[in-house]
N, C-alpha and C positions, 0 to 999 in steps of 0.2 A: 837647342830652342833658336829660334832665329835671333840675329842680333842687329838691331836698327843702328846702333852705333857704328858698326862696321862699315856700313854702305854710306855713311855721313863723312864728310871731309873731317871731322873731329867729333869727340864724344858729346853726346846732346847736352845742350846747355840749357837749365831750365830758368824761367824768367825769376827776378828776385821779387819777392813779396815780403814786406815789412812786417814784422812780428812785433806787435805791442804787448810787451811783457806785463805792462801794467793792469790789463784786462783781466781781472781774477774776480770769479764768482764764488760765493759762499753758499753751497748748499748743504743746508743741516751739518755744519761744521766741518763738510768737505771741501777743500779750497780747489777750484776747477780754472784753470788758465783759460782764456781764450782770445788768443794772440790776433786771430784775424776777424775780429768783431767788425772791423772797417768793411769788409766786403758785405754787411747787411744793406750798407745804402747802395742801390744799383746805380743811383745818379751822380754819385762822387766821382770826380775824376780819377781818383786813385783806383776806385773798382774799374773802371772803364780801361783805364791804360792797362790793369792786371787782365782782363778779359781779352783785350787787343793782343797783348802778347802771347797768351795762350794760346789764341787763336792761330797767330803765325807759326808757333812750334808745332802746333797740331798740323797745320797744312804742309810745314817743312817734313813732318815724320810720313806723312801721307802720300808725299809725292815718290817716296821710297817704296811703296807698296805695289808691286807690280801687278797684282791680279786685281787692283782695285777698278782700273778702266773697263776690264774683262767683265767684272761683275756689274758694273753699271751697264754695259751694254747688253748682257745676257738678261739682267733683271727687266730691263726695259723691253727687250724683245719679248720675254714671258707675259710681261705685265700688260702687253698689249692685247687684251681679249675683252669681248662685252660683257660687263657686269649688271646683274638686274637684281632688285628686292622684290618681294613678295609685294601684289597689289594691295590696295587697300580701297573701301568703299566709302562712299558719302553721298547719300541720295541715289539717283540711277548713274553716278559716275564713279569711274575707277582711277586711281594714282598710282604710280609707281616710280622708283627711281632707277635711273639707268646710266651707265658711263661706258662710251665706246671703247675705251682702253685706257686711254692717256690722258684724259681730261683731267684736269687739275680737280674738280669736284664734279660729284655725281649731280645729274639733270633730273628734276621732277616732271614727269609726264603727265597728262590727263588723256582719258577718252572715254567716250557715252557706250556704256555697257563694255562686256569682254570683247566684242566683235568690231566696236568703232575705231576710228581712225585715231592714231596716238599722234598729241601735240606736244610740244614744250609747254609747259606752265610756269616753269620758274627754272632758269639757269644761272646758279651760283657763279659762274664762270665770268659772268658778266659785271659781276660785284667789283672786281679788281682785275688789274693786268696782270699780276704776278700768281693769282690764285690763293693768296692768303687771307682772302676774306669768304668765309664759309656759312654754309646754311646750318646752324646750330640744333633748330629744333622746328616744327610746323605743327598746324592744327587747322583741318578744315571745318567750317562751320556745317551742323546738321542738316541745312538746306544745299548745301556745296555752291552757294554764292560766293563765300569770301574764303581766304585760307591767311592766317595769321602765321607769320614765320619770323624765327629770330636769326638774326646773323651775328657773327662774332669775327673779330680781325686777329690775325697773326696767333690762334690758336690760344686766345684768352678765354676764361670763363664767363666774361661779361658779354651780355647778348642785349641786342637792340631788336625789338619787335616792331616789324611792319605790317601793313595789310594789303593784300591783292584782291582786287575784283575779279572773279575768275571769269565770268562771261567775255568781258573784254580787255582782261589781263592790265588793268589799269590800277597802278600804286596808290593806293589812297594818302591822304596827307599824315594820317595816324603814324605817331613815333614815340615808342615807349622804351625809356631809355633805363640803364643802371638793373638790369634783370640779370639774376644770377642763380642757379640752381632750380630752375622754376620748370613747370608744366606751363602749357597753354590749354586752357579748357572753355569752349565755348558754352554759352547758355542757349537752349533750343530755339529761343526766338531769335537767335542770329543777330542780336543788337549789340553784344559785346562778348568778353572773356576775362576769367580769373588768370592773374598772374601772381608771382612772387619777386620781390625785388629787395634791394638795400637802400638806406637812404643814399641820397647823393654826396659823394665825396665832396669835403671841403675846397679841394682843388678840383673844380668840375673839369679842366681842362687837362689833367693829367693824362698820360699813356696809357690807357686802360690795359691792364695785364703787367704791367713793370713795378705797380707798388706792391708792397709788402704788408701794410697795416692789415689788422684783424677784421673779418669780415663779421659785424655784428649788427644787430635789430633787423632780422629779415621779416618782412611784413607780407600780407597778402592783400593784393588789390583787384578792384573789377574796372577794366576799361570799356566805356561806351564807344562804341563805332562812331568815327567823325568828330570826335572832341579831342582838346588837348590834354596831355598827359595830367595836367595841373587839375582837371576835372574829375580824375578817378576816383572812386569810393575805396576808402581804408576800409578792408572787411574785418582783417584780423592783425593783431600785434600783442606782444606781451613784454613790455618794457623790464619786467622783474625778471624775465630770462632772456637776454640777449643773445645768447649763442645759439639758441633753438633755431631750426629751420622749418619750413611748412610749405606745402603743397595742396591743391585744390582738385578737386576732380568731379564733374557734373555727372549724375549716373545716366544710363543710356535710355532712360525713360524722360529724363529732362526734369524730375520732379525736385531731387535733392542735390545739394553740392556738399561733397564731404571733404572736410577738412582734416589733413594728416599733419601732424606734429612730430619732427624728429629733434632728439638732443644732442646726436652726436652720431657715429656711423654704424653703432650697434642696431640689429635688426628689432627694434622696438619702437612704438610710435604711440601718441594719442589719436583717438579719432573723436570729431566733434560733427555735426551735421546741421545743416540748415535747409527747411522747407521752403525752397523758393515759391512754391505754388502758394503757399498762406501768405507771402509778403502782399500788402495793399499796394497795388499797382505796382507790383513788382519790384526791381533793384532803383527804378526811376525814385521811390520814396526815400532813398537813403541819400539820394545826391544833395550835397551842400550841408549833410548832416555830420556831425562829429561823432556819434554813437555807432559801434560796431556792429555788424551784422548779428542777429539773434541765433548764435550757434547753439546748440544744444550738446551737453557732453555726453557721449556714448561710453567712450574708453578715457580715463582722465589720468592714466599712470602709465610709465615706462615699463612695463613688465613684460611685454609681448609685442611681436609683429602683428598688425592687422591689414589686410587689403582686400577691399570688396570684389567680389566676383561677378555678383548681380542683385538684383531686389526686385521683387514684387509687392509694389506699394511699399508698405513700411517693412516689410519683411527682406531681410538682408542675409546673404551668404557672404561669409569671410574666409579667408586663406590665413591660417594662423600658426604660430610656433608656442601658442600658450599650452603648457604642459605637454608639449610635443614638438622636440627639438628637429625633428624630419617633416614637420608641418603636418596639417589637417586641415579639414572644411569644416565650419561651425555656422550654425543661423541662430539669428536673433530678430524678434519684432522690435521695432525702436517704440512700441507701447508700452512692452515689458522688457527693459533693458538690462533687467538683471538676470533673465531668463534666456540662457544659451544651450544649445543642443547641437550635438554631432551629427554633420551629415557623411563624412568620410573619415574614416580613423586612420590615425597614423601609420604607416607602413613599418614594418619591422626594420628593414635596412634602406630602403629607396627613400630618395629625399623629392618631396611634392614641390617641384620648382615653380609651377604655375598651374592656373586653372582658368580656363576662359569659357563663359556661357555662349552657347551657339545653338541655332536653330530651334529656338521656343525653349524647351525643358531640358537640354541636354548641356554636358560641359566637357571639354576636352582638356584632361589632366595631362600632364607632362612631369614624368618623373626622372630622377637622375639615379641611374643603378650602375655603380662601379665607373663613375664618370662617362656614361654613356646613356644619352635620353631613351625614353620608353613612352609612348603615345597611347592613351585609352581613351575612349568614348563612353560616358558614364551619365546617369540619370541624374540631373541636377537637384530634383526633389529627394532622391533616397542614396544618392551615392552608388547605386548598383553599377556593376559594370556590363556594359551593352556591348562594346567590340574593342579588340586590340587593332589598333591603326598601324599596320606594318611600314617601316621607314628603314632605311640603311642604317648600318652602325654610325654614329656620330651624334652630332649637336643639332639639336633643332634650333635655330637662330631666330625663326619668328613662326608665330602663329596669327594670321590675319584672318581674324573673324569677328562678327558681330551677333548678336543675340537672335535679331531679326533675319538673319540670313542662313540660307541651308548650303551655301556654296562658300567653301572657307579656303585658305591658301596657306601651307606649310612649306617653310624655307630649312633646308636642311645642308650641313657642311660639315665635312671631315678632312683629316690630314692630306686625303688622296682624292677628295671629291670638292671640286671648286664651289659647287652649289646645285643644288637640285629643287625646283620650286614644285609642290604637289600641289594638285586640285582635287577638291573631295567633296562629293554631292552627298548631303547627310541624310537627304531624302530617302536614299538609296537603302534597300533591304539590309544588304551587307556594303556599307561605304567602300567606295573605291579610290584608291590614293593613286588616282593617274598623273603622270608627269606632265605639269603645264609648261614648264620651260627648264631645260637642263644647261648650265653654264659650261661651255668647253673651252679649254686653254690649247688652243693650237701648238704642236709640238711637245706637249705633256703627255706622257705614257704611263698612266699609273701602274700597268702591270710589271714595269721595272722595279717598282718598291714593294715594301711590306710594312706592315704596322703590328706591333706586338705589344701586350701590356703584361709587365711583372709586377710583382708586390714585393718590395724590399722591406727587410727588418730594419727599423731605426734603433737607435741607441737603447731603447727601452724596451724594444721588442714590438711594437706596434707596427704594423705591415703598411708600408707606404705606396699606393699605385703610382705607376710610372709607364707611360708611353714612350716606346723606343721605334723610329721609324728609320729605315734605312734601305738601301738596295737590297735586292734579293740575295740570299745564300751568301751573305758575309762570311768570313772565316773570322772566328773569336780568338784572333791570334795578338790582340793589343796594337795592332797597327793603324787602326782607323782613328781619325779625328772625330772629335765628337762635341757638339754642343748640347749643353745641359740648362734647361729654362726653368725658372720657378717663379712663384709670387707668395702664397702663403699668408693671406690674410684679409680682415672686412668681410669675411663670408662669401668671398667671391670665389666660384669655382673656375678653373683653368681648363677649358675643354676641347676637344679636337677640333681644329680648325684648319683652313686651308691657307698656306701662305706661298707666294711665288719665291721670296727670297730663300726661304728653306729648301725648296725643291732644288734650286740653282746652286745652293751650297752642296746639297747631297749629290747631286750629278756631276757637277764640275770640281767639287773640292773633295768628293769623296766621304763627306761627314756624315755621322749618325746625328739624328735630332731626338732629342728626349725631352719630356715635360715631367717633372716631379710633381704629383698632386699633394704636397705637403699640407701637414695641420695648419690651422689659422684660416684656410679657405671653406668653402660650404659644399665640399664634395659629398660629406656625409652626414650634412647637418649642423644645427647649431653645437653639438658636443665636440664635432671636429675643429669647429671655429674658435671655441673657447680653449680647446687643448692646444692652440697656438697663440693665445693672447694673454697680454699683461704678465703676471709672474711666470706664465708657461710659454713665454714667447720663445724662450731657447729651444723648444722641440721643433720651432721650423728650422732653426739652423742645423741641429742635429739630424732632422729628416732630410734635407739637403745634402748635407755632407755624406750621409749614409749612402744615398743615391750615386754621388759620385765615386765611393768608394766602391760600390756595387759595380758600377762600369768599368772600373780598373779590375776589381777581381774576377769578374766574370770574362774578362777576355776583350772587351770591347774597345778598350782605348787604354792609354798610360796618362800619368799626371801631366806630362809635357805636351800632350796632344789635346786635353781637355780644356774647352772653354766653357765658361758659365755666363749666364744672362738672366737680366731681370729688370723691370721697371717701376717706379714708383716705391710701393711697399717691397717690391721686387728688387729695386735698386738697392734698398736698405739690408736686403737679404744678401746680395752679392757683397756688399760693403763687409757686413758682419763676417761672411763666410771667409773672404781673404784674409782677414785679421785673425781669425782662428785657426784657420788651415791653409796657410799660403802655399805649403807644398804639394797640395792636392790639384792645384790647378796651375795651367799653362799661360791661360789667357782669362780676363775678365771683363764683361761689359754691362755697365751699371747705369740704366737709363732714368733720369729725373728722379732719383733717389731720396729718401728721407736720412740724411746723413748725421744731422746735429739733433740726437734724440734728448738734449737737454734743453730745447728753445724752440723745439717744431711748432708749440702748440702757440707760440706769439706770433705767428704771421698767416694772414689771409685766412684760409678755413681749417688751419691746422689744429685749432682747439676740439673740432669735431673727431680727430684721431685718437684723443685719449682714450676713448672705450677701447680700443686695441691695445694701446701702448701704455698708458697710465701718463702721469705727469709727474715732471721733476719738483714740483712745489709739493708734492706729498714725499715725505721722508722714506717711507718703505719703497714707494713707487720709484724715487729718484735711485734706489741701489739697484733695482733690476735695470733701469735703462743704462746706467753708467757703466755696467757690466759689458754691455755688447754694442753700444752707440759707436758707430764705424769713426765719428769723428775723434773719439777719446781713446780708441783703442789701436791706434796705429803704432806698431812695436817693430822693433829690428829682428826679424826672425835668427839671424845669426848670432844675436846676443840672448836667444830665449832656448838654443839647443845645441848639441854638440856638431851639426852639421855647418862647417863654416861657409858652406856655399849656397844655404838656405835663402832664398829671397821672395818678394812678393811676386806673382805673376803679372806679366806685362798687362796694363789695366786703361781703359778709357772709361772715363765719366763723361755722360752726355747729359745736357741740359740746354735750356733755350731761354731767350733773354724774355720771352712774354708768359713763361710757365707761371702762373699765378695759384697754381693748385701746390705743388710742392716747388717752394721759389728758389731760384737759381743759388741763391747763398749756401744750400745744403751742399750741392756739388762743388762749389769755389772753394770753400772752407776746407773740404776734404781734400781736394786737388792740392791747395796750398800746403797742407800738412803733410800729404803723403811726399809730395816733392821735397819737403825740407827735412822730415824726420828721416826718411829712407836715403835720399840722395844729397842734398845739396850742403847739408850739415856737417857732412862727413868728406875728407879726402879720400880718393880712390874707394870710393862705396862699395861693397860688394853687389848692391843694387845696380845691375845694369839692365835688367828688364824695363822697358818704358812705361811712364806715368803721364797721361796726357788727359785733355779734356775736349770734347766737341761741343762747342757752344754755339747753337743754332740761332740765326736771326730772325726775327718775324715769325716765331714759332712759339707753341705753348708746351702744354703737358702731353699733347699727342691728337686729340680730337681735333676733327677739321683740317689736318694736315694735308696740303695738296700733294698732288701724286709724285711729282717731281722731288717733291723734299723726302718723301717716303723712300724713293729710289735711291737719292742721294747719301741718306744718312744709312741705308743697308750697304751700299757700297763702300762707304767710308768704314763703318764697324767691323765688316768682315773681310774687307780687305786687310784691315788691320789685323784681324785674328788670323787671317792665312798667312801673312807675313810673319808674326811672330810665333806661329806655330809649326812653321816649314811647310804650310799645306800647298802641294803643286797642283797646278791646274790640269784638268784632264778636260779634251775637247769632246 
């Protein structure tokens, strides 16, 4: 394994981090030290100094990584290709996002009809000089006269909504602040829109995104166009349940607004509705009043997920997992709210990921079958199958369609497909999926690579699907460097997608890339999710470790050539796995990970994750968490086994100063702990593999990151990987 210390003038010296041994918490009779509690204050001088020293150390290490600049150059070259999203329609206008290649942010274009001349409507690159102000969300009014758009700075989840008049591209004076975890939904009269927000922080001038206090009391508002935010209508709140979040959606016929309430990250929600057409004088009648909108409770418990697909007057079709862990379609008349009927029954194996009403009385259903999407056209009324819609093997990234339209657009991507946008005319007797636009990457030859899917037995015998992407006809002799990626949480499926970076490391470092679709995700529905949650979270780690062991035993790689990577919940996965099996991996890249499993619920939106993790305030759940919490399970491997040369893999913990989702304190605490326990607390420690942190500036959890920051982070992470795994560069 490559030794970074050998190329430095002297052994790597880790920064001093004060240990406050007086900080000890009592969890149900178990005393747990927290000596780095002080890094929880991001504004303290001590934390700032610690971060600065870690940044300097990491920069010193990265300068020794010979392939880093080659990676940056090649990733930049391959990244420079035009990218498009599927067009979407409002009135007679079409809108789409496009990036010429290396633009920091994609640009929103508009055109009259499909054959009209395209012009720039909204260019987020003009929001800031360095590209760190991003377009977070947008919604076009029904008549296509206005677009409300949310902007966020430095990757923060906080959003400020502005309004643009489309005809002359005039930015209105409207400014809606302190928005987070919100949709934007216009009423059909184009007089305003619904949105969700938190109360203004006490310190209103704070650097939004660096704070760590809990997000509480999410509220639904309606903003009238041309008015000050102080005049917005408070439509719904629930002070008795301050941790709930909510979003609103106006139905396609404009008659109703649906209110969805979520208690955490579990796929369950309440559904209320308000008949907008029944309001005297519309929403104006509520201006200046303290009473909330007269929402009617349709589903008033958290026993299942409900998402509207379509409505005909008071008759609604919903996608739900009620008694159907792989989801189904049901129908209810608001006039008879206790009478629900099944429209499309649950599949025996496939997961119904989405259903979109199109062309009057049709729906496109999108199934996930062994982590690959399958599209069907069905009858909205009966659920009967009408046609299979043929697409390449991969991930349906977007279905752009409205019920009133017969022309739809579908975007697909996969490991070796940068992107295909299909156009389909549903009026045809047999719908024709013709290519509307294909995204081409100059210099990329997909015929040089192959994708295989294997099913790996986990510790308990459960078969775990894993994709293996490699150059064609490789020898299974254990000689290859390998990157294994995983997530395993929150009902999120990790599906095939195109990555310039992965293509570059496969081509020039000879690396094999693998995705392990471990339990905890949504790949096989809610049962698969629950099998990797709460008391069963250990299954996630067992699955991932089993996939790593398979790659070694099948001859793809060796432990010293195996790098593991994950982000957010996947960062937790990496932290737990290097604690449990440090001998199995040569390198670990943990992005924005949840590392302190005893205190995560205290910061920003962390309380919502207790649905997957549990909470240390509950005694039973504390013991689950304490067993695998990365921060609390760093051990010296050489003291745990007879192998005196055993040590942790070279590790890079990646975080960002404006990550207000998984706040930086998680990575900073673990970084200080690993450096102390494994390195600085001993003279001549056997731990010679490097432990460093990459702390990005003016960046967040990942969303809205400008192109150059994406490239820089990839070059740093995989330059580090190449160095410590002794991966040679191949032109």
